[in-house]
C-alpha angles and dihedrals in degrees: 000000000000116000096173114122133175093216135024117198115205109210132024095224124123094287093046095049091046090051090049091052093054094043089053090049088057092044091241112158109241144143134211119224120203127178092225132357122315110277095013095124090052092054098041108028103044129077116249095248094052116131128180114262093217126061120260094257089064097048100038117119121240115261095028121110113241114205111230092228091063098036095105097035126101117240123228119234093260096046089048096047098044102036091075097049 
């Protein structure tokens, strides 16, 4: 088993996942390290009524299709955390 990677990303938050996407696009060997599971802080450390303070088009991850009808809406914590899994 080969554990050698060119890049290690610490944290599977929005920036870490976006970096992983672009590294994969360039076929660069990498791994993403996260303390728990992806999205766990969104489901356990945010209050139930939390909504993003930026519209969906600003927070959407690269490579994912954003429906035009929700482009200017604001995701809830659950829709944000689980839409990328």
